[in-house]
C-alpha positions as CSV (number, residue, x, y, z in Angstrom):
1,M,17.2,-25.5,27.2
2,G,16.2,-24.9,30.7
3,K,14.5,-22.0,32.3
4,P,16.3,-18.5,32.1
5,S,17.8,-17.1,35.7
6,L,19.5,-13.9,36.6
7,Y,23.2,-13.7,35.0
8,V,25.8,-13.4,38.0
9,P,29.1,-11.8,37.1
10,P,32.3,-13.9,36.9
11,G,33.9,-14.1,41.2
12,A,30.6,-12.2,42.5
13,M,29.4,-14.8,44.7
14,A,32.6,-14.7,46.2
15,S,30.4,-10.9,47.8
16,D,28.9,-12.0,50.8
17,G,26.9,-8.9,49.4
18,F,26.2,-10.1,46.5
19,R,25.5,-13.7,47.8
20,A,22.6,-11.8,50.1
21,L,21.6,-10.1,47.5
22,M,21.0,-13.8,45.4
23,D,19.7,-15.3,48.3
24,A,16.8,-13.0,48.5
25,A,16.1,-13.0,44.8
26,C,15.9,-16.7,45.1
27,Q,13.3,-16.3,47.0
28,A,9.5,-17.8,45.3
29,E,8.1,-14.0,45.4
30,W,11.1,-13.0,43.0
31,E,11.8,-16.2,41.4
32,R,8.3,-15.8,39.1
33,N,9.6,-12.4,38.1
34,P,13.4,-12.9,37.9
35,V,12.9,-9.0,36.1
36,H,11.7,-7.9,39.6
37,A,14.5,-9.0,41.3
38,A,17.5,-7.7,38.5
39,F,16.1,-4.5,38.4
40,G,15.7,-4.7,42.8
41,M,19.4,-5.8,42.8
42,Y,20.5,-2.6,40.4
43,L,18.5,-0.2,42.9
44,F,20.5,-1.9,46.2
45,S,23.0,-1.4,44.5
46,N,23.0,2.3,43.6
47,A,22.1,2.9,47.2
48,V,25.0,1.5,48.9
49,W,26.8,2.8,46.0
50,L,25.8,6.8,47.3
51,A,25.4,5.5,50.3
52,R,28.9,4.5,51.2
53,E,30.1,7.5,49.0
54,M,28.3,10.3,51.3
55,Q,30.0,8.3,54.7
56,A,33.3,8.8,53.0
57,G,33.5,12.0,51.2
58,G,32.0,14.2,53.9
59,F,29.1,15.1,52.4
60,D,25.9,17.5,54.2
61,R,23.4,16.7,51.7
62,M,22.0,14.1,49.1
63,V,19.8,16.0,46.3
64,F,18.3,13.3,43.9
65,I,17.2,14.8,40.8
66,A,13.7,14.3,39.2
67,R,12.6,12.3,37.4
68,D,15.0,9.7,37.3
69,G,16.2,10.0,40.6
70,W,12.8,9.2,42.8
71,W,13.3,5.4,43.4
72,V,16.6,5.8,43.8
73,K,16.0,7.9,46.1
74,Q,13.5,5.6,47.5
75,A,16.5,2.7,48.0
76,Y,18.8,5.0,49.0
77,D,16.8,6.2,52.4
78,L,16.1,2.5,53.2
79,V,19.9,1.8,52.9
80,A,21.7,4.5,54.0
81,T,19.5,4.0,57.8
82,A,20.8,0.5,57.9
83,L,24.5,1.4,57.0
84,G,24.2,3.9,59.1
85,V,24.7,6.7,57.0
86,T,23.0,10.0,58.7
87,V,23.2,11.8,54.7
88,P,20.0,12.9,54.4
89,S,18.1,13.4,51.2
90,D,15.9,15.3,49.2
91,Y,14.7,15.5,45.6
92,V,15.3,18.4,43.5
93,R,12.1,18.9,40.4
94,I,14.7,20.1,37.1
95,S,14.6,18.7,33.6
96,R,16.6,19.7,30.5
97,Q,13.6,21.4,29.6
98,A,13.5,23.6,32.6
99,A,17.3,24.2,32.8
100,F,17.4,24.9,29.1
101,P,17.2,28.7,29.2
102,L,19.6,29.2,32.6
103,H,22.0,28.2,30.3
104,F,21.7,31.7,28.6
105,R,22.4,35.3,30.9
106,T,22.9,37.5,28.1
107,P,22.4,37.2,24.2
108,E,26.0,36.6,23.5
109,D,26.0,33.3,25.6
110,L,23.4,31.9,22.6
111,M,26.8,31.3,20.5
112,T,27.5,27.9,22.9
113,L,23.9,26.8,21.8
114,P,25.5,23.6,20.2
115,D,27.6,23.4,24.0
116,W,23.7,22.4,25.3
117,V,21.5,21.2,23.0
118,D,22.0,18.6,19.1
119,V,20.4,21.7,16.9
120,T,19.9,19.9,14.2
121,A,17.2,17.7,16.2
122,H,15.4,20.8,16.4
123,T,13.2,22.7,14.1
124,Q,13.3,26.6,14.3
125,R,9.9,26.4,16.3
126,T,10.6,23.9,19.0
127,L,14.1,25.5,19.3
128,M,12.1,29.0,19.8
129,Q,10.3,27.0,22.3
130,L,12.6,25.7,24.9
131,L,14.2,29.4,24.7
132,A,10.8,30.9,25.3
133,P,11.8,32.1,29.3
134,N,14.4,34.3,27.4
135,L,12.3,36.0,24.8
136,I,9.6,38.8,24.6
137,P,6.4,37.7,25.0
138,G,4.9,35.9,21.6
139,A,8.2,36.0,20.1
140,V,8.0,32.1,18.6
141,E,4.4,32.7,17.2
142,S,6.0,35.6,15.6
143,M,9.2,34.8,14.7
144,A,9.1,30.9,14.4
145,S,9.5,29.7,10.8
146,A,6.5,27.8,9.5
147,D,8.7,25.6,7.9
148,E,9.3,22.2,10.4
149,K,12.4,21.2,8.7
150,R,15.2,20.4,10.9
151,L,17.9,23.3,11.4
152,T,21.8,22.6,9.8
153,E,24.9,24.2,11.2
154,A,25.3,26.4,8.5
155,E,21.4,27.7,9.3
156,L,22.4,28.5,13.3
157,P,24.4,32.0,12.6
158,G,20.9,33.0,11.6
159,F,19.1,31.8,14.4
160,I,20.8,33.1,16.7
161,D,20.6,36.2,15.2
162,A,16.7,36.6,15.4
163,C,16.4,35.0,18.7
164,R,19.1,38.2,19.7
165,R,16.7,40.5,18.1
166,V,13.8,39.0,20.3
167,W,16.0,39.0,23.6
168,D,13.8,39.6,26.7
169,A,16.6,40.8,29.8
170,S,14.1,41.6,32.6
171,R,12.3,38.0,31.6
172,T,15.1,36.3,31.8
173,E,16.0,37.2,34.9
174,A,13.2,36.7,36.6
175,Y,13.0,33.3,35.3
176,R,16.6,32.7,36.8
177,A,15.2,34.2,40.1
178,H,12.3,32.2,40.9
179,A,14.4,28.9,39.7
180,H,16.6,30.4,42.4
181,A,14.5,30.3,44.3
182,Y,12.9,27.0,44.2
183,I,16.9,25.6,43.9
184,A,18.8,27.2,46.4
185,P,17.6,26.2,49.5
186,K,18.7,22.5,48.6
187,F,21.5,22.9,47.9
188,V,23.1,24.3,51.7
189,G,26.9,23.0,52.6
190,K,28.5,20.1,50.7
191,C,25.8,18.7,48.3
192,A,25.6,15.3,46.4
193,T,23.8,14.7,43.0
194,F,22.3,11.7,41.4
195,D,21.0,11.5,38.3
196,V,21.3,8.8,34.9
197,G,22.0,12.2,33.3
198,Y,25.3,11.5,31.3
199,N,26.0,15.7,29.7
200,L,26.0,17.6,33.4
201,R,23.1,20.1,31.8
202,S,21.5,20.0,34.8
203,E,24.1,20.1,37.8
204,S,26.0,22.7,35.5
205,V,22.8,25.1,36.1
206,I,22.6,24.0,40.0
207,R,25.8,25.1,40.8
208,A,26.3,28.1,38.3
209,L,22.8,29.5,39.9
210,T,23.1,28.9,43.6
211,G,27.2,28.9,43.9
212,A,27.0,25.5,45.8
213,D,30.0,23.1,46.1
214,V,28.1,20.1,44.2
215,T,29.4,16.7,43.3
216,A,27.9,14.8,40.6
217,F,26.8,11.4,41.0
218,V,25.8,9.6,37.6
219,T,25.5,6.2,35.8
220,H,28.1,6.6,33.3
221,M,28.7,9.7,30.6
222,D,28.8,9.1,26.7
223,S,30.5,12.2,25.6
224,A,33.3,14.5,26.9
225,H,31.1,17.5,27.3
226,P,30.9,16.8,31.5
227,E,34.4,17.6,31.4
228,K,34.0,20.9,30.6
229,R,31.0,21.6,32.7
230,G,33.1,23.0,35.8
231,V,31.3,20.1,37.6
232,P,33.4,17.2,39.8
233,F,31.6,13.7,39.3
234,R,32.0,10.7,39.8
235,A,30.4,8.0,37.6
236,L,29.3,4.1,38.6
237,Y,30.5,2.7,35.3
238,P,33.9,2.8,34.2
239,A,31.9,2.6,30.3
240,R,28.9,3.6,28.1
241,P,26.6,0.7,28.1
242,Y,25.2,-0.4,24.6
243,V,22.0,0.1,25.8
244,S,22.0,3.1,27.3
245,W,19.1,5.8,28.1
246,V,15.9,4.7,26.8
247,A,15.6,1.6,28.8
248,R,17.6,2.6,31.8
249,E,15.2,5.7,32.6
250,Q,12.0,4.4,32.0
251,F,12.7,2.0,34.4
252,L,13.6,4.7,36.9
253,L,11.0,7.4,35.8
254,E,9.6,8.4,38.7
255,D,5.2,8.5,37.6
256,A,5.1,12.5,37.5
257,P,4.4,15.6,35.6
258,L,7.8,17.1,34.0
259,C,9.2,19.8,35.2
260,V,9.2,21.9,32.2
261,G,10.2,25.8,34.1
262,Y,9.9,27.8,37.2
263,D,7.7,31.0,38.2
264,E,7.0,32.5,41.3
265,N,4.7,29.4,42.7
266,G,8.1,27.2,41.9
267,P,8.2,24.4,39.6
268,V,5.5,24.4,36.7
269,L,4.6,20.9,35.9
270,V,3.0,19.0,32.8
271,A,1.4,16.1,32.4
272,T,1.4,15.2,29.3
273,G,2.6,12.4,28.4
274,T,4.5,11.2,31.3
275,H,2.7,8.3,32.8
276,V,4.7,5.6,33.2
277,H,3.8,2.1,31.8
278,P,1.4,-0.4,34.2
279,G,4.2,-3.3,33.6
280,I,7.0,-0.8,34.5
281,E,5.2,0.7,37.7
282,R,4.7,-2.9,38.6
283,C,8.5,-3.2,38.0
284,Q,9.3,-0.4,39.8
285,R,7.0,-1.1,43.1
286,A,8.6,-4.9,43.5
287,A,11.8,-3.5,42.9
288,L,11.7,-1.4,46.2
289,A,9.6,-4.4,47.8
290,F,12.9,-6.3,47.2
291,V,15.2,-3.7,48.4
292,A,13.3,-3.7,51.9
293,D,12.9,-7.2,52.1
294,V,16.9,-7.5,51.7
295,V,17.0,-4.7,54.3
296,R,14.6,-6.0,56.9
297,R,16.0,-9.5,56.8
298,Y,19.6,-8.5,57.0
299,G,19.8,-5.1,58.3
300,E,22.9,-3.6,60.3
301,R,24.8,-6.5,59.2
302,L,24.9,-5.4,55.6
303,A,27.6,-2.6,56.7
304,D,29.9,-5.7,56.9
305,M,28.8,-7.7,53.7
306,P,31.1,-6.6,50.9
307,L,29.0,-5.3,47.8
308,R,31.0,-4.6,44.4
309,P,27.7,-2.2,43.1
310,L,28.5,-2.4,39.9
311,E,28.2,-6.3,40.1
312,G,24.9,-6.1,41.7
313,C,23.7,-3.7,38.6
314,M,24.6,-6.5,36.3
315,P,22.1,-9.0,36.6
316,F,19.5,-5.5,35.6
317,E,22.3,-4.9,32.5
318,R,22.6,-8.7,31.5
319,F,18.6,-8.0,31.4
320,L,19.1,-5.1,29.6
321,H,21.2,-6.3,26.6
322,C,20.4,-9.6,25.8
323,G,17.4,-10.8,28.2
324,P,14.8,-13.5,27.0
325,Y,12.0,-12.0,24.9
326,A,9.5,-13.5,27.4
327,W,11.4,-11.4,30.0
328,M,10.7,-7.9,27.6
329,A,7.2,-8.8,26.5
330,P,5.5,-7.1,29.9
331,F,7.1,-3.8,28.4
332,R,6.3,-3.8,25.0
333,R,4.0,-0.9,24.6
334,S,6.1,1.4,26.8
335,R,6.9,4.9,25.1
336,L,9.0,7.4,26.9
337,D,8.6,10.9,25.9
338,N,11.8,12.6,24.6
339,A,10.9,16.0,23.3
340,F,14.5,17.9,24.2
341,H,15.8,16.1,21.1
342,A,12.7,15.8,18.5
343,G,12.1,18.3,16.4
344,A,10.0,18.0,13.4
345,G,8.3,15.1,14.9
346,E,10.8,12.9,14.1
347,G,13.1,11.0,16.6
348,N,9.8,9.5,19.0
349,E,10.0,5.7,18.0
350,N,8.5,3.8,20.9
351,A,10.8,3.2,23.9
352,F,10.9,-0.4,23.5
353,L,12.0,-0.3,19.5
354,Q,14.9,1.3,20.7
355,W,15.6,-1.0,23.1
356,R,15.8,-3.6,21.1
357,L,17.4,-2.0,18.0
358,M,20.5,-0.9,20.9
359,Q,20.3,-4.5,21.5
360,T,21.7,-5.8,18.0
361,D,24.5,-2.6,18.6
362,L,26.1,-5.6,21.2
363,L,25.6,-8.2,18.5
364,L,27.9,-5.8,16.6
365,A,30.3,-5.9,19.1
366,R,31.2,-9.5,19.8
367,G,31.6,-9.7,16.0
368,M,27.9,-10.9,14.3
369,P,28.5,-9.6,10.6
370,P,26.9,-6.1,9.5
371,W,25.0,-7.5,7.1
372,R,23.2,-9.7,9.3
373,V,23.0,-7.1,11.9
374,K,21.1,-4.9,9.5
375,L,18.5,-7.4,9.0
376,K,17.7,-7.9,12.1
377,R,17.3,-4.9,13.0
378,A,15.1,-4.4,9.7
379,L,13.1,-7.4,11.3
380,I,12.7,-5.7,14.5
381,R,11.6,-2.7,12.6
382,L,8.8,-5.1,11.0
383,R,7.6,-6.9,14.3
384,E,7.8,-3.7,16.9
385,E,6.9,-0.7,14.2
386,P,5.5,-1.9,10.6
387,R,5.4,1.4,9.9
388,S,8.6,2.6,10.9
389,F,10.2,-0.8,8.7
390,W,8.2,0.6,5.9
391,Q,8.8,4.2,6.0
392,R,12.7,3.3,5.8
393,M,11.9,1.2,2.9
394,N,10.5,4.1,1.0
395,P,13.5,5.3,-0.6
396,F,11.2,9.1,-1.2
397,A,10.9,9.1,2.6
398,S,13.1,11.9,3.8
399,E,15.3,11.4,6.7
């Protein structure tokens, strides 16, 4: 068996742009670590997609959303210049946590909670913590139950009634004013956003808060929610990949504190649990160097070198979905904070385990018998996180 190599989509080598990327990937410095080259091709392809859309769409600004827009922004700034695209880029600090209170301007808006969050992924306390800027000071501590069980749909009406009783209209409006003061200046004219996010939570908040003309550019959709957000959007992928957020976002994540809210000084940043795994950070920096190398090598000629962005993303997608374990191993200890959906301390399996489990979804789709997939998932748990394996083997363990 030969050495694993980068995946080449059928027919892709007929494209001048894809051949240029493969030629760069075959250089000695990139062959030593094909994952770096694959991710470099991915960043480059995202940047080309956005640059061409900005050129064709009459946009005034391209705003990347923190924190998984950071590396694509760096690539865009390099590629757009080479392609002669003059639409400037910016970066806005917002997150699901920071945007969450902005979905609700009045207590009556709390009836839409299920549109913005999976309430059954939270306890009363963790959901009230997300709503804290809308509630009277000390409400979380005084009202939240010490019971760490997750909420059920049947309990939601009672939870909403409890939040209505401690709603603080002045704090709600102050929070909105602080968010507006920071976000609005970034959205002047016809604007585009880029975010891996698949539900347009942040984008809908930006549009509603600022009234700006915003079109969202995202990797893909994974629900029907975006159709209801009132934000026009365009997706790079026509379908949802089997390996979704867990791997893609950790490779794109900026090594910076998370924005969890806004005050009179702008974004409120919290550094806890946000550090990027060293192996991933090396991959990020090498991938951006790959983009710079391609731009330096071809310059203005890139404008005359057709590239289907989806094909340029495929080597990295192939790695995410079924890359050899030796290529994955440097990222084995990576973790990704997902507290937005992690009530009661559950759902916090490490990112590498979730990544490997997602890969088995592809095996099932390819026809592997379900019993074999189930066995493989058990063995993956046993290898990557034995505690998780034994917890699931315990018939008395809670789900």
